[in-house]
DOLUM-216493 format. One record per atom (N, C-alpha, C, O, CB): residue number from 0; z, y, x; atom name; chain. Coordinates in steps of 0.1 Angstrom, whole numbers. Atoms other than C-alpha are relative to their C-alpha. Last residue first. Glycine has a CB too. Example, Ala and Ser with C-alpha at 12.3 -4.5 7.8 and 13.67 -1.06 7.14 Angstrom:
! DOLUM-216493
PT    i     up  north   east  at  ch
PT    1      0    -11     -9   N   A
PT    1     71    -11    137  CA   A
PT    1      8     11     -8   C   A
PT    1      9     22     -3   O   A
PT    1    -14      5      4  CB   A
PT    0      0    -12      9   N   A
PT    0     78    -45    123  CA   A
PT    0      0     12      9   C   A
PT    0      7     12     19   O   A
PT    0     12      0    -10  CB   A
END
This chain:
! DOLUM-216493
PT    i     up  north   east  at  ch
PT  129     10    -10      4   N   A
PT  129   -156    480   -488  CA   A
PT  129    -14     -5      0   C   A
PT  129    -24      2     -4   O   A
PT  129      0     12      8  CB   A
PT  128      1     -1     14   N   A
PT  128   -131    452   -486  CA   A
PT  128    -11      9     -6   C   A
PT  128    -15      8    -17   O   A
PT  128     13      4     -6  CB   A
PT  127      6     12      4   N   A
PT  127   -137    445   -449  CA   A
PT  127     -2      0    -15   C   A
PT  127    -12     -6    -20   O   A
PT  127      8    -12      3  CB   A
PT  126     14      0     -3   N   A
PT  126   -131    481   -441  CA   A
PT  126     -7    -13     -4   C   A
PT  126    -19    -12     -9   O   A
PT  126     -2      2     15  CB   A
PT  125      7    -10      9   N   A
PT  125    -98    481   -459  CA   A
PT  125    -15      1      3   C   A
PT  125    -22      2     -7   O   A
PT  125      7     13      2  CB   A
PT  124      2      7     12   N   A
PT  124    -88    449   -440  CA   A
PT  124     -6      9    -11   C   A
PT  124    -14      5    -19   O   A
PT  124     14     -5     -6  CB   A
PT  123     10     10     -2   N   A
PT  123    -95    466   -407  CA   A
PT  123     -2     -7    -14   C   A
PT  123    -14    -10    -17   O   A
PT  123      3    -10     11  CB   A
PT  122     13     -7     -1   N   A
PT  122    -75    496   -417  CA   A
PT  122    -11    -10      0   C   A
PT  122    -21     -8     -7   O   A
PT  122      0     10     12  CB   A
PT  121      3     -5     14   N   A
PT  121    -46    474   -428  CA   A
PT  121    -13      7      0   C   A
PT  121    -21      6    -10   O   A
PT  121     11      9     -5  CB   A
PT  120      5     12      8   N   A
PT  120    -48    455   -395  CA   A
PT  120     -3      5    -14   C   A
PT  120    -12      0    -20   O   A
PT  120     11    -10      0  CB   A
PT  119     14      4     -4   N   A
PT  119    -47    488   -376  CA   A
PT  119     -5    -12     -8   C   A
PT  119    -17    -12    -11   O   A
PT  119      0     -3     15  CB   A
PT  118      9    -10      5   N   A
PT  118    -16    499   -395  CA   A
PT  118    -15     -3      3   C   A
PT  118    -23     -1     -5   O   A
PT  118      4     14      5  CB   A
PT  117      1      3     14   N   A
PT  117      1    466   -387  CA   A
PT  117     -9     10     -7   C   A
PT  117    -17      7    -16   O   A
PT  117     14      0     -6  CB   A
PT  116      9     12      1   N   A
PT  116     -7    471   -350  CA   A
PT  116     -2     -3    -15   C   A
PT  116    -13     -7    -19   O   A
PT  116      6    -12      8  CB   A
PT  115     14     -5     -1   N   A
PT  115      7    507   -352  CA   A
PT  115     -9    -12     -1   C   A
PT  115    -21    -10     -5   O   A
PT  115     -1      7     13  CB   A
PT  114      6     -3     13   N   A
PT  114     40    492   -366  CA   A
PT  114    -15      5      1   C   A
PT  114    -22      4     -9   O   A
PT  114      8     11     -7  CB   A
PT  113     14     -4     -2   N   A
PT  113     49    476   -333  CA   A
PT  113     -7      3    -13   C   A
PT  113    -16     -5    -17   O   A
PT  113     -8    -11      8  CB   A
PT  112      2    -10    -10   N   A
PT  112     86    474   -331  CA   A
PT  112    -14      5      3   C   A
PT  112    -16     14     10   O   A
PT  112      6     -4     13  CB   A
PT  111     -6    -12      5   N   A
PT  111     90    455   -363  CA   A
PT  111     -2     12      9   C   A
PT  111     -3     23      5   O   A
PT  111     15     -2     -3  CB   A
PT  110      8     -6     11   N   A
PT  110     65    429   -353  CA   A
PT  110      6     13     -5   C   A
PT  110     -2     22     -9   O   A
PT  110     -1    -11    -11  CB   A
PT  109     12     -5     -5   N   A
PT  109     82    424   -319  CA   A
PT  109     -9      6    -11   C   A
PT  109    -15     17    -10   O   A
PT  109     -8    -10      7  CB   A
PT  108     -4    -13     -6   N   A
PT  108    116    420   -336  CA   A
PT  108    -13      6      6   C   A
PT  108    -14     19      5   O   A
PT  108     10     -3     11  CB   A
PT  107     -3     -9     11   N   A
PT  107    101    393   -359  CA   A
PT  107      3     14      6   C   A
PT  107     -1     24      1   O   A
PT  107     11     -5     -9  CB   A
PT  106     13     -3      6   N   A
PT  106     86    375   -329  CA   A
PT  106      2     10    -11   C   A
PT  106     -6     19    -12   O   A
PT  106     -7    -13     -5  CB   A
PT  105      7     -9     -9   N   A
PT  105    119    377   -310  CA   A
PT  105    -13      4     -6   C   A
PT  105    -18     15     -5   O   A
PT  105     -1     -5     14  CB   A
PT  104     14      3      3   N   A
PT  104    139    360   -338  CA   A
PT  104     -8     11      7   C   A
PT  104    -11     22      2   O   A
PT  104     -3      0    -15  CB   A
PT  103     10    -11     -1   N   A
PT  103    174    358   -326  CA   A
PT  103    -13     -5     -3   C   A
PT  103    -17    -16     -2   O   A
PT  103      0      5     15  CB   A
PT  102     -7    -14      0   N   A
PT  102    206    338   -332  CA   A
PT  102    -10     11      1   C   A
PT  102     -6     22     -3   O   A
PT  102      9      0     12  CB   A
PT  101      9     -9     -7   N   A
PT  101    193    304   -343  CA   A
PT  101      5     14     -1   C   A
PT  101      9     19    -12   O   A
PT  101    -15     -1     -7  CB   A
PT  100     -6     -6    -12   N   A
PT  100    223    283   -353  CA   A
PT  100     -9      9      8   C   A
PT  100     -5     14     19   O   A
PT  100      5    -11      9  CB   A
PT   99    -10    -11      3   N   A
PT   99    211    278   -388  CA   A
PT   99      6      6     12   C   A
PT   99     10     18     11   O   A
PT   99     11     -6     -9  CB   A
PT   98    -14      6      0   N   A
PT   98    180    258   -377  CA   A
PT   98     10     12     -2   C   A
PT   98      7     23      3   O   A
PT   98      3     -8     13  CB   A
PT   97     -6      1    -14   N   A
PT   97    148    276   -386  CA   A
PT   97     14     -7     -2   C   A
PT   97     19     -6    -13   O   A
PT   97      1     14      7  CB   A
PT   96    -14     -1     -1   N   A
PT   96    126    271   -417  CA   A
PT   96      5     -2     14   C   A
PT   96      1    -11     21   O   A
PT   96      7     -9    -10  CB   A
PT   95     -6     13     -1   N   A
PT   95     89    277   -414  CA   A
PT   95     15      1      2   C   A
PT   95     19     10     10   O   A
PT   95     -7     -8     12  CB   A
PT   94    -15      0      3   N   A
PT   94     81    312   -426  CA   A
PT   94      5    -14      1   C   A
PT   94     13    -18     -9   O   A
PT   94      3      7    -13  CB   A
PT   93     -2      7     13   N   A
PT   93     43    307   -427  CA   A
PT   93     15     -1     -4   C   A
PT   93     18     -8    -13   O   A
PT   93     -7    -13      0  CB   A
PT   92      6     -8     10   N   A
PT   92     39    334   -400  CA   A
PT   92      1     -7    -14   C   A
PT   92      2      0    -24   O   A
PT   92    -15      1      3  CB   A
PT   91     -8    -12      2   N   A
PT   91     65    317   -378  CA   A
PT   91     -7      8    -12   C   A
PT   91      1     13    -20   O   A
PT   91      0      8     13  CB   A
PT   90    -13      4      7   N   A
PT   90     48    283   -381  CA   A
PT   90      8     12     -3   C   A
PT   90     14     12    -14   O   A
PT   90      8    -10      9  CB   A
PT   89      4      3     14   N   A
PT   89     14    299   -373  CA   A
PT   89     12     -4     -8   C   A
PT   89     14     -1    -19   O   A
PT   89    -10    -11      0  CB   A
PT   88      3    -12      7   N   A
PT   88     29    315   -342  CA   A
PT   88     -3     -2    -14   C   A
PT   88      1      5    -23   O   A
PT   88    -11      8      7  CB   A
PT   87    -13     -6      3   N   A
PT   87     45    282   -331  CA   A
PT   87     -2     13     -8   C   A
PT   87      5     17    -17   O   A
PT   87      7      3     13  CB   A
PT   86     -7      8     11   N   A
PT   86     11    265   -335  CA   A
PT   86     13      7     -3   C   A
PT   86     17      7    -15   O   A
PT   86      1    -14      5  CB   A
PT   85      7     -3     12   N   A
PT   85     -7    293   -315  CA   A
PT   85      7     -8    -12   C   A
PT   85      8     -2    -23   O   A
PT   85    -15     -4      1  CB   A
PT   84     -3    -14      4   N   A
PT   84     19    291   -287  CA   A
PT   84     -7      3    -14   C   A
PT   84      0      9    -22   O   A
PT   84     -5     10     10  CB   A
PT   83    -14      0      5   N   A
PT   83     15    253   -286  CA   A
PT   83      4     14     -4   C   A
PT   83     11     15    -15   O   A
PT   83      9     -5     12  CB   A
PT   82      0      7     13   N   A
PT   82    -23    255   -285  CA   A
PT   82     15      0     -5   C   A
PT   82     17      2    -17   O   A
PT   82     -5    -14      2  CB   A
PT   81      5     -9     10   N   A
PT   81    -21    282   -257  CA   A
PT   81      0     -7    -14   C   A
PT   81      4      0    -24   O   A
PT   81    -15      3      3  CB   A
PT   80    -10    -10      3   N   A
PT   80      3    260   -236  CA   A
PT   80     -6     10    -11   C   A
PT   80      2     15    -19   O   A
PT   80      3      8     12  CB   A
PT   79    -12      5      6   N   A
PT   79    -20    230   -240  CA   A
PT   79     10     11     -3   C   A
PT   79     15     12    -14   O   A
PT   79      6    -11      8  CB   A
PT   78      0      1     14   N   A
PT   78    -53    248   -233  CA   A
PT   78     13     -4     -7   C   A
PT   78     16      1    -17   O   A
PT   78    -11    -10     -4  CB   A
PT   77      5    -12      7   N   A
PT   77    -53    261   -198  CA   A
PT   77      2      0    -15   C   A
PT   77      4     10    -22   O   A
PT   77    -14      3      4  CB   A
PT   76     -9    -11     -3   N   A
PT   76    -31    235   -181  CA   A
PT   76     -4     13     -7   C   A
PT   76      4     22     -9   O   A
PT   76      1      2     15  CB   A
PT   75    -13      2      6   N   A
PT   75    -50    207   -199  CA   A
PT   75     10     12      2   C   A
PT   75     16     17     -7   O   A
PT   75      7    -13      5  CB   A
PT   74      2     -2     15   N   A
PT   74    -84    221   -189  CA   A
PT   74     13     -2     -7   C   A
PT   74     16      6    -16   O   A
PT   74    -10    -11     -5  CB   A
PT   73      2    -15      3   N   A
PT   73    -73    225   -153  CA   A
PT   73     -1      2    -15   C   A
PT   73      5     12    -20   O   A
PT   73    -12      5      8  CB   A
PT   72    -13     -7     -2   N   A
PT   72    -59    189   -153  CA   A
PT   72     -1     15     -2   C   A
PT   72      7     21     -9   O   A
PT   72      5     -3     15  CB   A
PT   71     -8      3     12   N   A
PT   71    -92    176   -168  CA   A
PT   71     14      7      1   C   A
PT   71     19     12     -9   O   A
PT   71      2    -15     -2  CB   A
PT   70      5     -9     10   N   A
PT   70   -110    193   -139  CA   A
PT   70      7     -2    -14   C   A
PT   70      9      8    -21   O   A
PT   70    -15     -2     -2  CB   A
PT   69     -5    -14     -3   N   A
PT   69    -87    176   -114  CA   A
PT   69     -6     10    -11   C   A
PT   69      2     19    -14   O   A
PT   69     -5      4     14  CB   A
PT   68    -15     -1      3   N   A
PT   68    -92    142   -131  CA   A
PT   68      5     14      3   C   A
PT   68     13     20     -5   O   A
PT   68      8    -10      8  CB   A
PT   67     -1      0     15   N   A
PT   67   -130    147   -130  CA   A
PT   67     14      1     -4   C   A
PT   67     17      9    -14   O   A
PT   67     -6    -12     -6  CB   A
PT   66      4    -13      5   N   A
PT   66   -128    157    -93  CA   A
PT   66      1      1    -15   C   A
PT   66      5     11    -21   O   A
PT   66    -15      3      5  CB   A
PT   65    -10     -9     -4   N   A
PT   65   -107    126    -85  CA   A
PT   65     -4     14     -5   C   A
PT   65      4     22    -10   O   A
PT   65      2      1     15  CB   A
PT   64    -11      1      9   N   A
PT   64   -131    104   -104  CA   A
PT   64     11     10      3   C   A
PT   64     18     15     -7   O   A
PT   64      5    -14      0  CB   A
PT   63      5     -5     13   N   A
PT   63   -161    118    -85  CA   A
PT   63     12     -1    -10   C   A
PT   63     14      8    -18   O   A
PT   63    -12     -9     -5  CB   A
PT   62     -1    -14      1   N   A
PT   62   -143    114    -52  CA   A
PT   62     -4      5    -13   C   A
PT   62      2     15    -18   O   A
PT   62     -9      7     11  CB   A
PT   61     11     -6      7   N   A
PT   61   -139     77    -57  CA   A
PT   61      2     15     -1   C   A
PT   61     11     19     -9   O   A
PT   61     -2     -7    -14  CB   A
PT   60      9     10      6   N   A
PT   60   -117     54    -36  CA   A
PT   60    -13      7     -6   C   A
PT   60    -24      2     -4   O   A
PT   60      7     -8    -10  CB   A
PT   59      7      7    -11   N   A
PT   59    -99     77    -11  CA   A
PT   59    -10    -10     -6   C   A
PT   59    -19    -14      2   O   A
PT   59     10     -7      9  CB   A
PT   58      5     -9    -10   N   A
PT   58    -88    103    -37  CA   A
PT   58     -8     -7     11   C   A
PT   58    -19     -2     16   O   A
PT   58     11      8      7  CB   A
PT   57     14      2     -2   N   A
PT   57    -86     78    -65  CA   A
PT   57     -6      9     11   C   A
PT   57    -18      9     13   O   A
PT   57     -7      3    -13  CB   A
PT   56      4     15      0   N   A
PT   56    -49     73    -65  CA   A
PT   56    -14     -1      4   C   A
PT   56    -18    -10     11   O   A
PT   56      3     -6    -13  CB   A
PT   55     -4      7    -12   N   A
PT   55    -41    109    -55  CA   A
PT   55     -4    -14      1   C   A
PT   55     -8    -19     12   O   A
PT   55     16      1      1  CB   A
PT   54      8     -6    -11   N   A
PT   54    -62    124    -83  CA   A
PT   54      4     -7     13   C   A
PT   54     -5    -10     21   O   A
PT   54      3     15      1  CB   A
PT   53     13      6      0   N   A
PT   53    -47     99   -107  CA   A
PT   53     -9      6     11   C   A
PT   53    -16     -2     17   O   A
PT   53     -7      3    -14  CB   A
PT   52     -1     14     -5   N   A
PT   52    -12    109    -97  CA   A
PT   52    -14     -7      0   C   A
PT   52    -17    -14      9   O   A
PT   52     10     -8     -9  CB   A
PT   51     -1     -2    -15   N   A
PT   51    -22    146   -102  CA   A
PT   51      2    -14      6   C   A
PT   51     -4    -16     17   O   A
PT   51     12      9      3  CB   A
PT   50     13     -3     -5   N   A
PT   50    -34    135   -137  CA   A
PT   50      0      3     15   C   A
PT   50     -9     -1     22   O   A
PT   50     -6     12     -7  CB   A
PT   49      8     13      0   N   A
PT   49     -1    118   -145  CA   A
PT   49    -14      3      6   C   A
PT   49    -19     -5     13   O   A
PT   49     -1     -4    -15  CB   A
PT   48     -5      9    -11   N   A
PT   48     19    149   -133  CA   A
PT   48     -8    -13      0   C   A
PT   48    -12    -18     11   O   A
PT   48     14     -3     -2  CB   A
PT   47      4     -6    -13   N   A
PT   47     -3    172   -155  CA   A
PT   47      5     -9     12   C   A
PT   47     -3    -11     21   O   A
PT   47      7     14      2  CB   A
PT   46     14      3     -3   N   A
PT   46      0    148   -184  CA   A
PT   46     -4      7     13   C   A
PT   46    -13      1     20   O   A
PT   46     -8      6    -12  CB   A
PT   45      2     14     -2   N   A
PT   45     38    149   -182  CA   A
PT   45    -14     -3      3   C   A
PT   45    -17    -11     12   O   A
PT   45      4     -7    -12  CB   A
PT   44     -6      5    -12   N   A
PT   44     42    186   -177  CA   A
PT   44     -3    -14      3   C   A
PT   44     -7    -18     14   O   A
PT   44     14      3      1  CB   A
PT   43      7     -8    -11   N   A
PT   43     18    197   -205  CA   A
PT   43      5     -5     14   C   A
PT   43     -3     -9     22   O   A
PT   43      3     15     -1  CB   A
PT   42     14      4     -1   N   A
PT   42     29    170   -229  CA   A
PT   42     -7      7     12   C   A
PT   42    -14      0     19   O   A
PT   42     -7      2    -13  CB   A
PT   41      2     14     -4   N   A
PT   41     66    174   -223  CA   A
PT   41    -14     -5      2   C   A
PT   41    -17    -12     12   O   A
PT   41      6     -9    -11  CB   A
PT   40     -3      2    -14   N   A
PT   40     66    211   -222  CA   A
PT   40     -2    -14      4   C   A
PT   40     -7    -17     15   O   A
PT   40     15      4      2  CB   A
PT   39      9     -9     -9   N   A
PT   39     47    215   -254  CA   A
PT   39      3     -2     14   C   A
PT   39     -6     -4     23   O   A
PT   39      1     14     -4  CB   A
PT   38     13      7     -2   N   A
PT   38     65    185   -270  CA   A
PT   38    -10      8      8   C   A
PT   38    -18      2     15   O   A
PT   38     -6     -3    -14  CB   A
PT   37     -2     13     -7   N   A
PT   37     99    200   -264  CA   A
PT   37    -13     -7      2   C   A
PT   37    -16    -11     14   O   A
PT   37     10     -9     -7  CB   A
PT   36     -4     -4    -14   N   A
PT   36     89    236   -274  CA   A
PT   36      1    -13      8   C   A
PT   36     -4    -14     19   O   A
PT   36     13      8      0  CB   A
PT   35     13     -4     -7   N   A
PT   35     71    222   -305  CA   A
PT   35      3      4     14   C   A
PT   35     -5      2     23   O   A
PT   35     -6     12     -8  CB   A
PT   34      8     12     -2   N   A
PT   34    103    204   -315  CA   A
PT   34    -13      3      7   C   A
PT   34    -18     -4     16   O   A
PT   34     -3     -7    -14  CB   A
PT   33     -5      8    -11   N   A
PT   33    124    234   -309  CA   A
PT   33     -8    -12      2   C   A
PT   33     -9    -17     14   O   A
PT   33     15     -3     -2  CB   A
PT   32      1     -8    -12   N   A
PT   32    102    255   -332  CA   A
PT   32      5     -7     13   C   A
PT   32     -1     -7     23   O   A
PT   32      8     13     -1  CB   A
PT   31     14      1     -5   N   A
PT   31     97    229   -359  CA   A
PT   31     -1      8     13   C   A
PT   31     -9      4     22   O   A
PT   31    -10      6    -10  CB   A
PT   30     10     -8      7   N   A
PT   30    134    224   -365  CA   A
PT   30    -13      0      8   C   A
PT   30    -14     -5     19   O   A
PT   30      5     14     -2  CB   A
PT   29     -1     -2     14   N   A
PT   29    162    199   -357  CA   A
PT   29    -11      8     -7   C   A
PT   29    -13      6    -19   O   A
PT   29     13      7     -2  CB   A
PT   28     -3    -14      2   N   A
PT   28    155    184   -323  CA   A
PT   28     -2      3    -15   C   A
PT   28     -9     -4    -22   O   A
PT   28    -10      9      8  CB   A
PT   27    -14     -4      1   N   A
PT   27    159    146   -320  CA   A
PT   27      2     15     -4   C   A
PT   27     12     17    -10   O   A
PT   27      6     -2     13  CB   A
PT   26     -8      8      9   N   A
PT   26    125    130   -326  CA   A
PT   26     13      6     -3   C   A
PT   26     18      6    -14   O   A
PT   26      1    -14      5  CB   A
PT   25      7      0     13   N   A
PT   25    102    156   -310  CA   A
PT   25      9     -7    -11   C   A
PT   25     10     -3    -22   O   A
PT   25    -13     -6      1  CB   A
PT   24     -2    -13      6   N   A
PT   24    127    160   -282  CA   A
PT   24     -6      2    -14   C   A
PT   24      0      8    -22   O   A
PT   24     -5     11      9  CB   A
PT   23    -14      0      5   N   A
PT   23    126    123   -276  CA   A
PT   23      4     13     -6   C   A
PT   23     11     14    -16   O   A
PT   23      9     -4     12  CB   A
PT   22      0      8     12   N   A
PT   22     88    125   -274  CA   A
PT   22     14      0     -6   C   A
PT   22     16      1    -18   O   A
PT   22     -5    -14      3  CB   A
PT   21      6     -8     11   N   A
PT   21     90    154   -249  CA   A
PT   21      0     -8    -13   C   A
PT   21      3     -2    -23   O   A
PT   21    -14      3      4  CB   A
PT   20    -10    -10      4   N   A
PT   20    115    133   -228  CA   A
PT   20     -6      9    -11   C   A
PT   20      2     13    -20   O   A
PT   20      4      8     12  CB   A
PT   19    -10      7      9   N   A
PT   19     90    104   -229  CA   A
PT   19     11     10     -4   C   A
PT   19     15      9    -15   O   A
PT   19      6    -12      8  CB   A
PT   18      6      1     13   N   A
PT   18     63    128   -215  CA   A
PT   18     10     -7    -10   C   A
PT   18     10     -3    -21   O   A
PT   18    -13     -8      1  CB   A
PT   17      1    -14      6   N   A
PT   17     85    136   -186  CA   A
PT   17     -5      0    -14   C   A
PT   17      0      7    -23   O   A
PT   17     -8      9      9  CB   A
PT   16    -14     -3      4   N   A
PT   16     92     99   -179  CA   A
PT   16      1     14     -7   C   A
PT   16      8     16    -17   O   A
PT   16      9      0     12  CB   A
PT   15     -3      8     11   N   A
PT   15     55     92   -179  CA   A
PT   15     14      2     -6   C   A
PT   15     16      3    -18   O   A
PT   15     -2    -16      3  CB   A
PT   14      7     -5     12   N   A
PT   14     49    120   -156  CA   A
PT   14      2     -7    -13   C   A
PT   14      3     -1    -23   O   A
PT   14    -15      0      4  CB   A
PT   13     -7    -12      4   N   A
PT   13     77    108   -133  CA   A
PT   13     -7      7    -11   C   A
PT   13     -1     12    -21   O   A
PT   13      1     10     12  CB   A
PT   12    -13      4      6   N   A
PT   12     62     74   -132  CA   A
PT   12      8     12     -5   C   A
PT   12     13     12    -16   O   A
PT   12      8     -8     10  CB   A
PT   11      3      6     13   N   A
PT   11     27     87   -126  CA   A
PT   11     13     -4     -7   C   A
PT   11     14     -2    -19   O   A
PT   11    -10    -12      1  CB   A
PT   10      5    -11      9   N   A
PT   10     38    110    -98  CA   A
PT   10     -2     -5    -14   C   A
PT   10      2      1    -24   O   A
PT   10    -12      7      6  CB   A
PT    9    -12     -9      3   N   A
PT    9     58     82    -81  CA   A
PT    9     -4     11    -10   C   A
PT    9      3     13    -20   O   A
PT    9      6      6     13  CB   A
PT    8     -9      8      8   N   A
PT    8     28     58    -83  CA   A
PT    8     12      8     -5   C   A
PT    8     17      8    -16   O   A
PT    8      5    -13      7  CB   A
PT    7      6      1     13   N   A
PT    7      4     84    -70  CA   A
PT    7      9     -8    -10   C   A
PT    7     11     -3    -21   O   A
PT    7    -14     -7      1  CB   A
PT    6     -1    -13      7   N   A
PT    6     27     92    -41  CA   A
PT    6     -6     -1    -14   C   A
PT    6      1      5    -23   O   A
PT    6     -8     11      9  CB   A
PT    5    -14     -2      3   N   A
PT    5     30     55    -33  CA   A
PT    5      2     13     -7   C   A
PT    5     10     14    -16   O   A
PT    5      9     -1     14  CB   A
PT    4     -4      8     12   N   A
PT    4     -7     50    -36  CA   A
PT    4     14      1     -4   C   A
PT    4     17      1    -15   O   A
PT    4     -3    -15      4  CB   A
PT    3      5     -6     12   N   A
PT    3    -14     80    -13  CA   A
PT    3      3     -8    -13   C   A
PT    3      6     -3    -23   O   A
PT    3    -16      1      1  CB   A
PT    2     -9    -11      4   N   A
PT    2     10     66     13  CA   A
PT    2     -5      7    -13   C   A
PT    2      3     11    -21   O   A
PT    2      0     10     12  CB   A
PT    1      1    -12     -8   N   A
PT    1    -10     34     14  CA   A
PT    1     10     10     -5   C   A
PT    1     16      9    -16   O   A
PT    1    -14      5      0  CB   A
PT    0      0    -12      8   N   A
PT    0      0      0      0  CA   A
PT    0      0     12      9   C   A
PT    0      8     14     18   O   A
PT    0     12      0    -10  CB   A
END
């Protein structure tokens, strides 16, 4: 077994464990916001570690597979956090219930502190209706 294989095995094991923690967060956490946080971190971190392990594993065997795994890693790192953020934003807009121990709602505070954006949206909606 080469050093690259050992590194790949460790990275893949840690990535699988990280993903498992995200799944446990999905099962155990009480509301949609904390569940999405757990799965967002778990899936992004776990899949990233798994793909880095794939890159190390195939580095000496097939450059093409390593490049494809690296491109997939870039895609995952660009899209997963954005998808999680969009889903959390949609849950907030639809007033998804929060756990009672939630102490702050930063999205609501941001909406209150930026009334000019709301005015701009009203103007745009008025233009669409004409």
